[in-house]
C-alpha positions as a Python dict, from the first residue, in 0.01 Angstrom:
ca = {
    (1, 'M'): (0, 0, 0),
    (2, 'R'): (270, -182, -190),
    (3, 'G'): (286, -557, -152),
    (4, 'A'): (506, -652, -445),
    (5, 'T'): (869, -748, -410),
    (6, 'S'): (1088, -555, -654),
    (7, 'V'): (1196, -788, -932),
    (8, 'H'): (1417, -686, -1222),
    (9, 'P'): (1239, -782, -1547),
    (10, 'E'): (1523, -1002, -1670),
    (11, 'L'): (1507, -1204, -1350),
    (12, 'V'): (1153, -1321, -1424),
    (13, 'W'): (1308, -1557, -1677),
    (14, 'K'): (1672, -1595, -1574),
    (15, 'D'): (1629, -1617, -1199),
    (16, 'F'): (1276, -1752, -1150),
    (17, 'V'): (1270, -2013, -1425),
    (18, 'G'): (1489, -2310, -1343),
    (19, 'R'): (1627, -2174, -1016),
    (20, 'R'): (1315, -2184, -805),
    (21, 'D'): (1070, -2469, -759),
    (22, 'M'): (844, -2306, -1019),
    (23, 'T'): (735, -1964, -1145),
    (24, 'V'): (354, -1984, -1129),
    (25, 'S'): (118, -2153, -886),
    (26, 'V'): (-207, -2242, -1063),
    (27, 'I'): (-501, -2284, -825),
    (28, 'I'): (-826, -2457, -922),
    (29, 'P'): (-1123, -2436, -680),
    (30, 'L'): (-1334, -2746, -736),
    (31, 'F'): (-1696, -2796, -637),
    (32, 'N'): (-1911, -3045, -829),
    (33, 'K'): (-1750, -2983, -1168),
    (34, 'A'): (-1634, -3339, -1235),
    (35, 'P'): (-1752, -3341, -1601),
    (36, 'Y'): (-1533, -3040, -1683),
    (37, 'L'): (-1225, -3078, -1465),
    (38, 'A'): (-1026, -3287, -1712),
    (39, 'R'): (-1078, -3018, -1976),
    (40, 'A'): (-946, -2749, -1740),
    (41, 'L'): (-644, -2957, -1639),
    (42, 'N'): (-565, -3054, -1996),
    (43, 'S'): (-561, -2687, -2093),
    (44, 'I'): (-296, -2633, -1825),
    (45, 'W'): (-85, -2929, -1938),
    (46, 'A'): (-106, -2787, -2293),
    (47, 'Q'): (51, -2452, -2196),
    (48, 'D'): (362, -2353, -2392),
    (49, 'F'): (504, -2233, -2058),
    (50, 'D'): (549, -2526, -1821),
    (51, 'D'): (727, -2383, -1516),
    (52, 'F'): (429, -2416, -1282),
    (53, 'E'): (262, -2617, -1010),
    (54, 'V'): (-110, -2693, -997),
    (55, 'I'): (-310, -2699, -675),
    (56, 'V'): (-665, -2837, -695),
    (57, 'V'): (-867, -2750, -385),
    (58, 'D'): (-1169, -2977, -362),
    (59, 'D'): (-1434, -2775, -180),
    (60, 'G'): (-1647, -3063, -58),
    (61, 'S'): (-1749, -3202, -397),
    (62, 'S'): (-2001, -3486, -403),
    (63, 'D'): (-1992, -3574, -776),
    (64, 'G'): (-1662, -3760, -799),
    (65, 'G'): (-1454, -3455, -890),
    (66, 'L'): (-1197, -3540, -626),
    (67, 'S'): (-1135, -3877, -793),
    (68, 'V'): (-1095, -3708, -1130),
    (69, 'A'): (-835, -3474, -984),
    (70, 'R'): (-643, -3759, -821),
    (71, 'S'): (-643, -3959, -1142),
    (72, 'H'): (-403, -3708, -1299),
    (73, 'K'): (-55, -3827, -1210),
    (74, 'D'): (147, -3526, -1324),
    (75, 'K'): (413, -3456, -1059),
    (76, 'R'): (329, -3084, -1072),
    (77, 'L'): (-21, -3151, -936),
    (78, 'R'): (-126, -3137, -571),
    (79, 'V'): (-479, -3208, -449),
    (80, 'I'): (-620, -3064, -127),
    (81, 'S'): (-962, -3140, 26),
    (82, 'Q'): (-1175, -2931, 258),
    (83, 'A'): (-1535, -2906, 373),
    (84, 'N'): (-1747, -2690, 148),
    (85, 'A'): (-1678, -2324, 224),
    (86, 'G'): (-1723, -2143, -107),
    (87, 'P'): (-1494, -2044, -398),
    (88, 'G'): (-1319, -1763, -212),
    (89, 'A'): (-1220, -1994, 72),
    (90, 'A'): (-1103, -2261, -174),
    (91, 'R'): (-886, -2014, -365),
    (92, 'N'): (-744, -1879, -40),
    (93, 'R'): (-660, -2231, 77),
    (94, 'G'): (-464, -2282, -244),
    (95, 'L'): (-305, -1939, -208),
    (96, 'A'): (-178, -2034, 138),
    (97, 'K'): (-11, -2343, -10),
    (98, 'A'): (130, -2169, -319),
    (99, 'R'): (509, -2184, -351),
    (100, 'A'): (564, -1969, -661),
    (101, 'P'): (614, -1590, -689),
    (102, 'F'): (321, -1564, -930),
    (103, 'V'): (-28, -1707, -895),
    (104, 'A'): (-310, -1778, -1141),
    (105, 'F'): (-659, -1911, -1079),
    (106, 'L'): (-854, -2131, -1320),
    (107, 'D'): (-1213, -2232, -1250),
    (108, 'A'): (-1275, -2603, -1295),
    (109, 'D'): (-1524, -2550, -1579),
    (110, 'D'): (-1312, -2309, -1786),
    (111, 'E'): (-997, -2350, -1994),
    (112, 'W'): (-689, -2155, -2102),
    (113, 'K'): (-553, -2108, -2450),
    (114, 'P'): (-202, -2259, -2478),
    (115, 'N'): (-32, -1917, -2458),
    (116, 'F'): (-214, -1781, -2151),
    (117, 'L'): (73, -1826, -1906),
    (118, 'S'): (354, -1742, -2147),
    (119, 'A'): (187, -1419, -2264),
    (120, 'G'): (125, -1309, -1907),
    (121, 'M'): (480, -1382, -1800),
    (122, 'R'): (616, -1188, -2098),
    (123, 'H'): (428, -884, -1971),
    (124, 'F'): (583, -928, -1627),
    (125, 'A'): (926, -975, -1784),
    (126, 'K'): (891, -646, -1969),
    (127, 'A'): (742, -442, -1685),
    (128, 'G'): (930, -588, -1389),
    (129, 'S'): (780, -482, -1057),
    (130, 'E'): (582, -198, -1213),
    (131, 'I'): (270, -413, -1253),
    (132, 'A'): (97, -630, -995),
    (133, 'S'): (-123, -830, -1231),
    (134, 'V'): (-199, -913, -1593),
    (135, 'T'): (-557, -978, -1706),
    (136, 'A'): (-627, -1126, -2049),
    (137, 'G'): (-934, -1119, -2270),
    (138, 'Y'): (-1158, -1420, -2318),
    (139, 'L'): (-1400, -1603, -2543),
    (140, 'E'): (-1761, -1648, -2430),
    (141, 'M'): (-1847, -2016, -2474),
    (142, 'P'): (-2018, -2202, -2627),
    (143, 'A'): (-2057, -1936, -2899),
    (144, 'G'): (-1685, -1849, -2896),
    (145, 'A'): (-1753, -1473, -2912),
    (146, 'S'): (-1454, -1255, -2823),
    (147, 'S'): (-1489, -1011, -2534),
    (148, 'E'): (-1255, -757, -2695),
    (149, 'V'): (-1523, -544, -2864),
    (150, 'L'): (-1721, -523, -2539),
    (151, 'W'): (-1429, -402, -2330),
    (152, 'R'): (-1304, -160, -2594),
    (153, 'S'): (-1653, -7, -2595),
    (154, 'R'): (-1607, 53, -2223),
    (155, 'G'): (-1282, 240, -2273),
    (156, 'L'): (-1029, -36, -2211),
    (157, 'S'): (-723, -79, -2431),
    (158, 'F'): (-400, -276, -2422),
    (159, 'G'): (-148, -157, -2165),
    (160, 'P'): (-86, -81, -1797),
    (161, 'V'): (-347, 109, -1595),
    (162, 'R'): (-307, 304, -1272),
    (163, 'L'): (-612, 477, -1130),
    (164, 'N'): (-577, 841, -1024),
    (165, 'P'): (-807, 1108, -878),
    (166, 'N'): (-910, 1219, -1228),
    (167, 'T'): (-1002, 872, -1354),
    (168, 'D'): (-1356, 844, -1483),
    (169, 'P'): (-1545, 627, -1229),
    (170, 'S'): (-1718, 430, -1506),
    (171, 'F'): (-1378, 341, -1651),
    (172, 'A'): (-1249, 244, -1305),
    (173, 'I'): (-1550, 16, -1257),
    (174, 'S'): (-1482, -140, -1596),
    (175, 'I'): (-1125, -222, -1490),
    (176, 'V'): (-1253, -401, -1179),
    (177, 'A'): (-1520, -582, -1382),
    (178, 'F'): (-1265, -690, -1644),
    (179, 'M'): (-1052, -862, -1382),
    (180, 'T'): (-1166, -1217, -1308),
    (181, 'P'): (-983, -1505, -1137),
    (182, 'C'): (-948, -1726, -1444),
    (183, 'T'): (-814, -1446, -1667),
    (184, 'T'): (-563, -1295, -1424),
    (185, 'I'): (-204, -1372, -1325),
    (186, 'A'): (-80, -1179, -1022),
    (187, 'R'): (213, -1149, -786),
    (188, 'T'): (155, -1391, -504),
    (189, 'D'): (281, -1158, -232),
    (190, 'V'): (53, -877, -350),
    (191, 'I'): (-257, -1098, -342),
    (192, 'R'): (-164, -1218, 5),
    (193, 'A'): (-97, -862, 121),
    (194, 'F'): (-452, -763, 28),
    (195, 'G'): (-603, -1061, 209),
    (196, 'G'): (-694, -1276, -88),
    (197, 'F'): (-1056, -1337, -185),
    (198, 'Y'): (-1358, -1264, 28),
    (199, 'D'): (-1437, -1591, 203),
    (200, 'R'): (-1670, -1513, 490),
    (201, 'N'): (-2012, -1673, 532),
    (202, 'G'): (-1953, -1913, 244),
    (203, 'C'): (-1983, -1624, -3),
    (204, 'R'): (-2048, -1742, -360),
    (205, 'Y'): (-2105, -1414, -543),
    (206, 'G'): (-1875, -1114, -588),
    (207, 'E'): (-1600, -1263, -371),
    (208, 'D'): (-1338, -1185, -634),
    (209, 'A'): (-1438, -821, -696),
    (210, 'H'): (-1373, -754, -328),
    (211, 'L'): (-1007, -829, -403),
    (212, 'W'): (-991, -656, -743),
    (213, 'F'): (-1116, -329, -593),
    (214, 'K'): (-821, -324, -355),
    (215, 'L'): (-574, -427, -622),
    (216, 'A'): (-688, -170, -879),
    (217, 'L'): (-695, 114, -625),
    (218, 'N'): (-342, 49, -499),
    (219, 'E'): (-145, -106, -782),
    (220, 'Q'): (-75, -72, -1152),
    (221, 'V'): (-252, -351, -1341),
    (222, 'M'): (-204, -472, -1698),
    (223, 'V'): (-484, -506, -1954),
    (224, 'D'): (-434, -755, -2238),
    (225, 'L'): (-751, -772, -2450),
    (226, 'E'): (-628, -1064, -2661),
    (227, 'P'): (-862, -1360, -2589),
    (228, 'R'): (-652, -1619, -2408),
    (229, 'V'): (-923, -1788, -2197),
    (230, 'C'): (-1243, -1978, -2278),
    (231, 'I'): (-1512, -1901, -2022),
    (232, 'H'): (-1785, -2164, -2035),
    (233, 'R'): (-2099, -1984, -1921),
    (234, 'E'): (-2306, -2290, -2007),
    (235, 'A'): (-2124, -2485, -1737),
    (236, 'S'): (-2125, -2219, -1465),
    (237, 'S'): (-2389, -2141, -1206),
    (238, 'L'): (-2193, -1861, -1038),
    (239, 'S'): (-2077, -1615, -1304),
    (240, 'S'): (-2377, -1621, -1536),
    (241, 'N'): (-2660, -1370, -1527),
    (242, 'L'): (-2901, -1521, -1281),
    (243, 'P'): (-3273, -1561, -1376),
    (244, 'A'): (-3373, -1423, -1035),
    (245, 'V'): (-3261, -1166, -781),
    (246, 'R'): (-2890, -1205, -709),
    (247, 'P'): (-2721, -1159, -372),
    (248, 'V'): (-2587, -815, -283),
    (249, 'E'): (-2212, -815, -338),
    (250, 'P'): (-1996, -830, -22),
    (251, 'F'): (-1817, -507, -116),
    (252, 'L'): (-2157, -335, -91),
    (253, 'E'): (-2269, -518, 221),
    (254, 'D'): (-1952, -406, 399),
    (255, 'P'): (-1714, -181, 203),
    (256, 'S'): (-1508, -86, 509),
    (257, 'E'): (-1216, -316, 423),
    (258, 'I'): (-1189, -168, 74),
    (259, 'E'): (-1227, 186, 208),
    (260, 'D'): (-954, 128, 467),
    (261, 'S'): (-711, 8, 201),
    (262, 'C'): (-786, 293, -41),
    (263, 'P'): (-528, 573, -77),
    (264, 'T'): (-664, 902, 57),
    (265, 'S'): (-638, 1068, -282),
    (266, 'L'): (-865, 805, -437),
    (267, 'R'): (-1140, 809, -174),
    (268, 'P'): (-1373, 1031, -386),
    (269, 'L'): (-1320, 798, -684),
    (270, 'L'): (-1397, 491, -472),
    (271, 'E'): (-1712, 655, -341),
    (272, 'Q'): (-1839, 699, -695),
    (273, 'M'): (-1732, 347, -796),
    (274, 'L'): (-1926, 194, -509),
    (275, 'A'): (-2227, 415, -584),
    (276, 'I'): (-2237, 300, -947),
    (277, 'R'): (-2228, -64, -844),
    (278, 'A'): (-2489, -2, -571),
    (279, 'F'): (-2721, 170, -821),
    (280, 'K'): (-2683, -119, -1064),
    (281, 'T'): (-2755, -380, -796),
    (282, 'A'): (-3053, -175, -672),
    (283, 'C'): (-3193, -188, -1026),
    (284, 'V'): (-3168, -566, -1029),
    (285, 'V'): (-3314, -606, -679),
    (286, 'G'): (-3602, -373, -758),
    (287, 'Y'): (-3666, -540, -1094),
    (288, 'W'): (-3713, -872, -916),
    (289, 'G'): (-3960, -730, -666),
    (290, 'D'): (-3782, -613, -351),
    (291, 'W'): (-3802, -238, -399),
    (292, 'R'): (-3758, -168, -27),
    (293, 'K'): (-3423, -348, -25),
    (294, 'A'): (-3328, -160, -341),
    (295, 'A'): (-3421, 170, -176),
    (296, 'A'): (-3215, 94, 133),
    (297, 'L'): (-2913, 3, -78),
    (298, 'R'): (-2950, 313, -290),
    (299, 'R'): (-2982, 545, 13),
    (300, 'R'): (-2669, 398, 167),
    (301, 'F'): (-2450, 493, -127),
    (302, 'A'): (-2629, 800, -270),
    (303, 'R'): (-2432, 1034, -44),
    (304, 'H'): (-2414, 1318, -297),
    (305, 'S'): (-2622, 1461, -577),
    (306, 'W'): (-2372, 1394, -851),
    (307, 'R'): (-2390, 1614, -1157),
    (308, 'P'): (-2401, 1473, -1414),
    (309, 'M'): (-2577, 1169, -1276),
    (310, 'L'): (-2376, 850, -1240),
    (311, 'P'): (-2465, 545, -1451),
    (312, 'Y'): (-2777, 361, -1324),
    (313, 'Q'): (-2854, 646, -1082),
    (314, 'F'): (-3188, 750, -1233),
    (315, 'A'): (-3293, 391, -1309),
    (316, 'S'): (-3221, 297, -947),
    (317, 'M'): (-3457, 574, -833),
    (318, 'V'): (-3738, 411, -1031),
    (319, 'C'): (-3653, 57, -920),
    (320, 'S'): (-3647, 172, -557),
    (321, 'T'): (-4022, 238, -567),
    (322, 'P'): (-4320, 6, -627),
    (323, 'I'): (-4296, 104, -993),
    (324, 'G'): (-3976, -100, -1031),
    (325, 'P'): (-4125, -443, -953),
    (326, 'A'): (-4432, -364, -1166),
    (327, 'L'): (-4217, -277, -1465),
    (328, 'G'): (-4003, -585, -1404),
    (329, 'A'): (-4304, -815, -1393),
    (330, 'A'): (-4447, -659, -1710),
    (331, 'W'): (-4117, -698, -1894),
    (332, 'R'): (-4079, -1063, -1789),
    (333, 'L'): (-4436, -1133, -1902),
    (334, 'L'): (-4361, -972, -2237),
    (335, 'Q'): (-4044, -1176, -2275),
    (336, 'D'): (-4228, -1498, -2188),
    (337, 'G'): (-4483, -1418, -2455),
    (338, 'R'): (-4208, -1393, -2713),
    (339, 'Q'): (-4070, -1737, -2637),
    (340, 'P'): (-4155, -1996, -2903),
    (341, 'R'): (-4413, -2247, -2788),
    (342, 'A'): (-4358, -2618, -2812),
    (343, 'P'): (-4588, -2795, -3059),
    (344, 'A'): (-4901, -2942, -2904),
}
């Protein structure tokens, strides 16, 4: 599937900039992030590339975030309100209103470095229509630790990536995991062609990976490990590691849409990618006590006896039995015992 319109690289600057309304539509889904929204918006106004529009989609906030958004009078800003429907639905609402050929998504509690947009557009200018998206590295806040070492350890490096039948499934999963809304600039028509973000049932977990699977399987994507985004984990309740069992990702609950969009030659690769993610989620579900749910998830995706075993495969076998919850409870008890106690 090819959704992108062919664009000569020189035209990204000479034809898009100054001759269209704008080059990039920046979309911010907003739900009860009033204390952080000004920081996110200010990081956009500080970009050294200013040919953009900003669309804030208020997703039923109740903390005054809508007023914060409306207080910014920049003519490039539009504010849209809707009843709460989840981050995927909010991003898709903004995507439907986007007027630019490129689109970027910034969460209301995160911020961009000043060169985020300009660096991404330089990659598009060089590659033309060969790439569908550019994803940058990031800093983990509040510590400010760069993600580059992590992703290099998982096999990623600077440059374009196109998956093929011989791609290692662990590497393919890492590409999908590396792509996040606030670190990615993409061609608007490509994102629309793949249906945008998963937005059914008010989904609040894994709604973006549902899109990145389709994009990575069908298009060439660009990896830029240079940290150009600050991701504030301390302000987020959605992307952080949750201190309890997390929901099963929508691409595991119903992978049919991803499977239908997958090129025939990549079906075996996709099968292994989904199995790895299912094994990992089964480990988490079993660790937190629901070994029967873990077992059902594991059975659904363990269609072959892969040799060598896929990542998390053996661990998921353990977590899919009563042993998994027992080990999880013992480990949590041990961790609690290591926590410093407050003075009496």
